[in-house]
C-alpha positions as MATLAB code, in Angstrom:
seq = 'XXXXXXXXXXXXXXXXXXXXXXXXXXXXXXXXXXXXXXXXXXXXXXXXXXXXXXXXXXXXXXXXXXXXXXXXXXXXXXXXXXXXXXXXXXXXXXXXXXXXXXXXXXXXXXXXXXXXXXXXXXXXXXXXXXXXXXXXXXXXXXXXXXXXXXXXXXXXXXXXXXXXXXXXXXXXXXXXXXXXXXXXXXXXXXXXXXXXXXXXXXXXXXXXXXXXXXXXXXXXXXXXXXXXXXXXXXXXXXXXXXXXXXXXXXXXXXXXXXXXXXXXXXXXXXXXXXXXXXXXXXXXXXXXXXXXXXXXXXXXXXXXXXXXXXXXXXXXXXXXXXXXXXXXXXXXXXXXXXXXXXXXXXXXXXXXXXXXXXXXXXXXXXXXXXXXXXXXXXXXXXXXXXXXXXXXXXXXXXXXXXXXXXXXXXXXXXXXXXXXXXXXXXXXXXXXXXXXXXXXX';
ca = [
     -13.041   13.199    1.465;
     -12.858   10.900   -0.897;
      -8.975   10.407   -1.714;
      -7.841   10.153   -5.270;
      -5.722    7.001   -5.508;
      -3.593    5.574   -8.918;
      -5.817    1.855   -8.544;
      -8.764    3.190  -10.071;
      -7.238    3.739  -13.232;
      -5.755    0.220  -12.930;
      -9.240   -1.134  -12.691;
     -10.742    0.646  -15.223;
      -7.871   -0.785  -17.699;
      -8.948   -4.146  -16.332;
     -11.972   -3.560  -16.866;
     -11.757   -3.011  -20.755;
      -9.645   -5.628  -20.804;
     -11.685   -8.361  -23.673;
     -11.469  -11.982  -22.265;
     -10.260  -10.495  -18.754;
      -9.362  -12.938  -16.012;
     -11.378  -12.229  -12.235;
      -8.890   -9.885  -10.484;
      -7.333  -10.381   -7.018;
      -5.765   -6.870   -5.344;
      -3.300   -7.791   -2.650;
      -2.119   -5.576    0.151;
      -1.638   -5.104    3.764;
      -4.876   -4.156    5.976;
      -6.315   -0.876    5.767;
      -4.573    0.485    2.330;
      -7.771    1.014    1.447;
      -8.671   -1.840   -1.477;
     -12.199   -2.165   -0.270;
     -13.515    1.282   -0.146;
     -11.554    1.900   -3.815;
     -13.430   -1.344   -5.091;
     -16.344   -0.722   -4.239;
     -16.209    2.410   -5.246;
     -15.399    1.885   -8.428;
     -17.542   -0.931   -9.243;
     -21.005    1.724   -7.889;
     -19.690    3.644  -10.850;
     -18.987    0.836  -13.859;
     -21.203   -1.599  -13.179;
     -25.185   -1.745  -12.610;
     -25.979   -4.679  -10.467;
     -22.853   -5.168   -7.482;
     -22.483   -8.074   -5.292;
     -20.002   -7.445   -2.284;
     -19.711  -10.528    0.117;
     -16.879  -10.105    2.974;
     -15.961  -13.215    4.205;
     -14.487  -11.739    7.695;
     -17.762   -9.985    8.481;
     -19.654  -12.416    7.512;
     -17.947  -16.117    7.302;
     -21.713  -17.591    6.628;
     -21.128  -16.284    2.828;
     -18.398  -19.352    2.960;
     -21.227  -22.042    3.017;
     -22.345  -20.793   -0.696;
     -19.070  -22.347   -1.670;
     -18.815  -24.990    0.531;
     -20.304  -27.336   -2.918;
     -20.318  -26.974   -6.528;
     -17.519  -24.390   -7.454;
     -19.674  -24.287  -11.412;
     -20.908  -20.618  -11.643;
     -24.826  -21.354  -12.243;
     -24.966  -23.093   -8.857;
     -23.102  -20.557   -6.879;
     -25.609  -17.740   -9.014;
     -28.170  -20.048   -7.293;
     -26.858  -20.066   -3.947;
     -25.999  -16.576   -3.463;
     -29.605  -15.359   -4.956;
     -30.942  -17.652   -2.094;
     -29.003  -16.182    0.377;
     -29.200  -12.766   -0.922;
     -32.648  -12.472   -2.944;
     -33.100   -9.033   -4.402;
     -29.525   -7.855   -3.852;
     -28.410  -11.007   -5.899;
     -29.076   -9.549   -9.080;
     -26.980  -11.065  -12.033;
     -26.957  -10.132  -15.227;
     -24.571  -10.753  -17.973;
     -21.953   -8.460  -18.587;
     -23.667   -6.160  -16.130;
     -22.856   -7.759  -13.030;
     -19.665   -7.714  -10.656;
     -19.061  -10.075   -8.390;
     -16.839   -8.616   -4.753;
     -15.331  -11.312   -3.081;
     -13.796   -8.957   -0.324;
     -11.118  -10.691    2.280;
     -10.391  -13.792    0.007;
      -8.242  -15.926    2.345;
     -11.232  -16.655    4.545;
     -12.302  -19.040    1.795;
      -9.684  -20.870    0.044;
     -12.579  -22.967   -1.977;
     -14.297  -19.148   -3.225;
     -10.606  -18.354   -4.440;
     -10.682  -21.762   -6.437;
     -14.264  -20.821   -8.221;
     -11.991  -17.720   -9.324;
     -11.033  -20.311  -12.270;
     -15.203  -21.478  -13.293;
     -15.864  -17.763  -13.439;
     -13.154  -17.079  -15.598;
     -14.185  -20.074  -18.017;
     -17.993  -19.140  -17.928;
     -17.093  -15.374  -18.361;
     -20.931  -13.594  -17.843;
     -19.754  -11.896  -14.856;
     -16.648   -9.754  -13.695;
     -15.091  -11.094  -10.424;
     -13.233   -8.578   -7.945;
     -11.129  -10.142   -4.626;
      -9.034   -8.955   -2.069;
      -6.796  -10.356    0.122;
      -5.095   -8.791    3.541;
      -2.913  -11.635    4.236;
      -3.012  -14.218    0.704;
       0.110  -16.605    0.929;
       0.768  -16.118    4.744;
       1.982  -18.949    6.431;
      -0.323  -20.209    8.960;
      -3.645  -18.519    7.845;
      -6.042  -20.839    7.596;
      -6.190  -22.972    4.882;
      -5.088  -23.083    1.587;
      -7.298  -23.550   -1.404;
      -7.628  -27.301   -2.621;
      -6.303  -25.378   -6.234;
      -4.799  -22.308   -6.970;
      -6.299  -21.395  -10.219;
      -2.839  -20.307  -12.068;
      -3.602  -18.888  -15.618;
      -7.524  -17.667  -14.437;
      -6.351  -15.029  -11.929;
      -4.785  -11.109  -12.499;
      -3.311   -9.953   -9.135;
      -2.313   -6.562   -8.478;
      -0.348   -5.425   -5.548;
      -2.104   -2.332   -3.591;
      -0.123   -0.276   -1.046;
      -0.874    2.900    1.084;
      -0.511    6.172   -0.442;
       2.290    7.083   -2.061;
       3.696   10.763   -2.034;
       2.214   11.471   -5.232;
      -1.499   10.726   -3.881;
      -0.593   12.251   -0.870;
      -0.296   15.702   -2.885;
      -3.290   14.986   -4.854;
      -4.869   14.829   -0.998;
      -3.028   17.828   -0.290;
      -4.606   19.436   -3.278;
      -1.533   19.711   -5.188;
      -2.772   19.800   -8.993;
      -1.244   17.374  -11.351;
      -0.256   20.463  -13.195;
       2.254   21.350  -10.772;
       4.125   17.410  -10.516;
       4.212   18.711  -13.929;
       6.628   21.541  -13.503;
       8.627   19.381  -11.535;
       9.004   16.203  -13.886;
      10.021   19.544  -16.620;
      12.959   20.079  -14.034;
      14.546   16.841  -13.453;
      14.248   16.250  -17.062;
      16.036   19.643  -17.773;
      18.196   19.319  -14.672;
      17.131   22.795  -13.501;
      16.441   24.137  -10.563;
      13.166   24.209   -8.961;
      11.733   27.785   -8.679;
      11.758   28.826   -4.608;
       8.553   29.355   -4.432;
       7.609   25.331   -5.257;
      11.260   24.516   -3.392;
       9.807   26.142   -0.439;
       6.566   24.598   -0.821;
       7.502   20.796   -1.069;
       9.893   19.684    1.731;
       7.033   21.027    3.949;
       5.648   18.361    2.517;
       7.814   15.323    2.098;
       8.523   15.934    5.556;
       5.005   16.032    6.860;
       4.756   12.386    4.300;
       7.784   11.317    5.836;
       5.731   11.725    9.591;
       2.245   10.664    8.984;
       3.223    8.175    5.735;
       0.092    7.085    3.308;
      -2.278    4.819    5.260;
      -5.731    6.489    4.273;
      -7.437    6.683    7.312;
      -3.861    8.629    8.478;
      -3.783   11.036    6.076;
      -7.831   11.959    5.863;
      -7.749   12.272    9.949;
      -4.615   14.444    9.144;
      -6.133   16.651    6.012;
      -9.780   16.778    7.926;
      -8.090   18.295   11.275;
      -5.238   19.207   10.593;
      -4.503   17.815   13.879;
      -1.388   15.569   14.172;
      -1.703   13.948   17.337;
      -4.519   12.779   16.364;
      -2.765   11.410   13.249;
      -0.601    9.557   15.590;
      -3.243    7.579   17.189;
      -4.510    5.874   14.084;
      -0.851    5.131   13.329;
      -0.476    3.807   16.461;
      -4.008    1.954   16.836;
      -2.526    0.202   12.972;
       0.222   -0.834   14.232;
      -1.901   -2.463   17.383;
      -4.014   -4.150   14.960;
      -1.231   -5.863   12.976;
       0.564   -6.987   16.503;
      -3.083   -8.476   16.462;
      -3.027  -10.647   13.381;
      -0.001  -11.896   14.594;
      -1.062  -13.255   17.514;
      -4.615  -14.313   16.235;
      -3.171  -15.920   12.603;
       0.257  -17.273   13.045;
       1.393  -20.367   14.106;
       1.186  -20.622   17.987;
       4.904  -21.590   18.015;
       5.786  -18.602   15.793;
       3.848  -15.831   17.519;
       5.956  -14.237   20.183;
       9.331  -14.546   17.242;
       7.082  -12.563   14.764;
       6.214   -9.433   16.341;
       9.804   -9.686   18.026;
      10.742   -9.287   13.853;
       8.099   -6.860   13.831;
       9.358   -4.273   16.622;
      13.307   -4.696   15.910;
      13.057   -3.060   12.543;
      13.499    0.556   14.359;
      16.582   -1.313   15.996;
      18.163   -2.149   12.494;
      18.025    0.838   11.291;
      19.864    2.619   14.198;
      22.910    0.802   13.329;
      25.150    2.392   11.227;
      25.075   -0.906    8.874;
      21.564   -1.268    8.519;
      21.772   -5.054    7.358;
      19.306   -6.982    8.893;
      21.001   -9.210   11.607;
      18.452  -11.741   14.172;
      20.608  -11.275   16.549;
      19.402   -7.313   17.243;
      15.933   -9.552   17.048;
      17.206  -11.413   20.380;
      20.427  -12.108   21.958;
      22.286  -15.241   20.281;
      19.417  -15.908   17.558;
      19.394  -17.402   14.095;
      18.395  -16.745   10.822;
      17.214  -20.374   10.842;
      14.780  -19.624   14.055;
      13.786  -15.923   12.801;
      13.465  -16.854    8.958;
      10.029  -17.951    8.784;
       8.835  -15.205   11.141;
      10.280  -12.591    9.129;
       8.949  -13.622    5.347;
       6.053  -13.837    7.520;
       5.572  -10.119    8.086;
       7.003   -9.249    4.894;
       3.666  -11.741    3.360;
       1.395   -9.322    5.128;
       2.467   -6.299    3.469;
       4.418   -4.754    6.594;
       7.818   -4.281    5.450;
      10.076   -4.987    2.855;
      13.546   -6.311    1.993;
      16.614   -4.328    0.653;
      19.115   -6.971   -0.720;
      22.904   -6.150   -1.424;
      24.378   -6.677   -4.707;
      27.337   -9.070   -5.222;
      28.238   -6.271   -7.447;
      26.365   -2.838   -8.914;
      25.587   -3.466  -12.307;
      22.411   -4.750  -14.298;
      19.932   -7.166  -13.840;
      20.006   -6.000  -10.217;
      18.347   -9.333   -9.668;
      20.665  -11.299  -11.266;
      23.893   -9.746   -8.823;
      21.304   -9.759   -5.243;
      22.650  -12.155   -2.543;
      19.004  -13.088   -1.018;
      21.077  -14.017    2.308;
      22.185  -10.068    2.602;
      19.476   -7.259    3.349;
      18.157   -4.727    5.357;
      14.478   -4.113    6.490;
      12.272   -1.082    6.007;
       8.651   -0.696    6.946;
       6.716   -0.558    3.739;
       5.263    3.208    4.866;
       6.967    5.400    5.997;
       4.825    6.795    8.759;
       3.772    3.505   10.282;
       8.152    3.622   11.238;
       7.589    6.858   13.276;
       4.532    5.865   15.204;
       6.999    3.080   16.300;
       8.892    5.702   18.214;
       8.370    7.572   21.392;
       6.230   10.662   21.607;
       7.926   13.786   20.090;
       9.453   12.080   17.199;
       6.692   13.955   14.592;
       7.557   16.751   15.911;
      11.219   16.919   16.245;
      10.937   15.313   12.162;
       9.059   18.614   11.222;
      11.155   20.751   13.075;
      14.850   19.385   12.042;
      15.635   18.513   15.760;
      16.586   14.727   14.654;
      19.846   13.912   15.031;
      21.623   10.696   13.784;
      18.255    8.838   13.057;
      16.997   10.970   10.764;
      19.386    9.186    8.377;
      17.348    6.081    9.051;
      14.275    7.672    8.613;
      15.054    9.087    5.149;
      16.472    6.324    3.957;
      12.949    4.837    5.040;
      11.483    6.987    3.087;
      12.933    6.684    0.254;
      13.058    2.410    0.373;
       8.969    3.400    0.528;
       8.364    5.954   -2.010;
      10.639    2.794   -4.188;
       8.469    0.230   -3.111;
       5.405    1.741   -3.993;
       6.463    2.295   -7.410;
       6.527   -1.723   -7.631;
      10.853   -0.920   -8.096;
      12.400   -3.900   -5.741;
      15.231   -2.353   -3.954;
      18.578   -3.300   -3.881;
      22.096   -1.454   -1.984;
      25.820   -2.109   -2.467;
      28.110   -2.793    0.620;
      31.442   -3.837    0.629;
      33.294   -5.036    3.863;
      35.779   -1.962    3.283;
      32.985    0.572    4.248;
      31.772    1.609    1.100;
      27.779    1.585    0.507;
      25.854    2.353   -1.155;
      21.958    2.932   -0.442;
      19.871    2.280   -2.899;
      20.687    1.108   -6.889;
      17.948    0.995   -9.236;
      18.003    0.691  -12.934;
      16.836    4.482  -13.972;
      16.989    5.025  -17.654;
      18.300    1.872  -18.774;
      21.025    1.860  -16.603;
      22.019    0.891  -13.238;
      22.310    4.037  -11.327;
      23.687    4.351   -7.481;
      21.596    6.362   -4.993;
      22.619    7.971   -1.794;
      20.239   10.017    0.749;
      21.291   12.605    2.912;
      18.865   13.486    5.501;
      20.026   17.080    4.638;
      23.555   17.317    2.580;
      27.030   15.734    2.765;
      29.647   14.079    1.086;
      28.788   11.360   -1.576;
      32.278    9.832   -0.504;
      30.739    6.326   -1.770;
      29.304    7.248   -4.705;
      32.218    9.371   -6.108;
      34.731    6.153   -5.887;
      32.227    4.247   -7.991;
      31.815    7.140  -10.395;
      35.885    7.102  -10.085;
      36.242    3.740  -11.272;
      34.201    2.973  -14.264;
      36.384    0.112  -15.218;
      35.908   -1.703  -12.028;
      32.233   -0.868  -11.513;
      30.837    0.506  -14.824;
      29.075    3.126  -13.153;
      28.697    5.806  -15.481;
      25.688    7.910  -13.610;
      24.949    8.645  -10.128;
      21.893   10.717   -8.025;
      22.186   11.894   -4.414;
      19.297   12.428   -2.631;
      18.963   15.602   -0.075;
      18.304   19.086    0.814;
      19.477   19.983   -2.485;
      17.767   21.702   -5.325;
      17.956   20.196   -8.718;
      21.730   20.674  -10.170;
      25.231   18.514  -10.936;
      27.745   18.429   -7.460;
      31.778   17.691   -8.157;
      32.300   14.757  -10.348;
      28.835   14.647  -12.181;
      26.716   13.755  -10.023;
      22.870   14.730  -10.061;
      21.906   15.968   -7.392;
      17.737   16.126   -6.677;
      16.330   17.660   -3.727;
      14.204   14.358   -1.658;
      10.467   14.858   -2.749;
      11.861   14.474   -6.310;
      12.258   10.790   -5.468;
       9.172    9.624   -6.868;
      10.050   11.149  -10.112;
      12.601    8.431  -10.817;
      10.142    6.353  -12.683;
      11.746    5.765  -15.829;
      13.728    2.431  -16.415;
];
């Protein structure tokens, strides 16, 4: 099956941009970059030239000398023969795994100036500390970069044959704050639980949709986890390898705590930020995790009020978190049998949803016990959000709304096992499956 991805629209928009710059698509391994780019290229260009520097390191020799475009064209024509047909405005050059060839990235600025051929590059570990050599010159101002993620929940819905018209119905009920009809409200909790369990990695989703077998999907997930661990061993500096792996494997334990603030002592007893901060950054740069920063005060601008030294850490894909837990967790999750850890999984789910929307993540915590799971800009206002695995009292959210003179909060949202409505105190209650619709900034 061919998965419908949102990146397709962004690629077409890029193609139709006058005087466009070469495009770099950055994202974690196996999130679908190569497939999407090659499919787009084959549908929109007469001639496609594809170079994968990871599979064929010899391609790097093309960029080892002069980076003048005519010279690169000559070298590729000599190396690839008839497979390399360069026709102005009809040819696209795809540079896959460009981090393996830093000189190729430097060459992007020359392609931009030349303007005859479109260029798309992809990179899985761009900017990761300890990975290979850095380009002699980063083509600042001569490239456009897009972050790509695994399938978000809306793309997962498409893969499960949920039509856009159905999603429009949900949008209307959010806008009018009216209850979702039972026929939909009974179906979507099943889909969000399934997404929570398997996540959005394309190969995992394809395996699930085609086989209807959760065990096979879980095996693909765990293969992905092993490939990430292999990356840590292969590409990190020798002194960082074990630290990076320890940080990565600590994430499920970090989320099990009542106060989910990331603590280096959970990674290893007696550990400090100075020892492990670079290791954590490595995993984040690889696109595997995302941080959620604590706010000194829940006010806009959120970035201006964030404390960069106090944060929570989530897996960018909820399915990967579930796959890191013991066998049977998927089944327990789908059956509603998980106890306290279910809250951690649902928090990671919402972090997954918001992160794939391109939102930076923030939360609010005070030593008094006041804690808001997420704080976002929504419809121009600072909006605190509490996440409930089922349902429950949003005590901290109510406190913020009761004291507008102190917190300047006028609206709040509670996500959980609800239909659309307003609870006591004016809090907007939404089913967790509607979190992906909170797109309005």
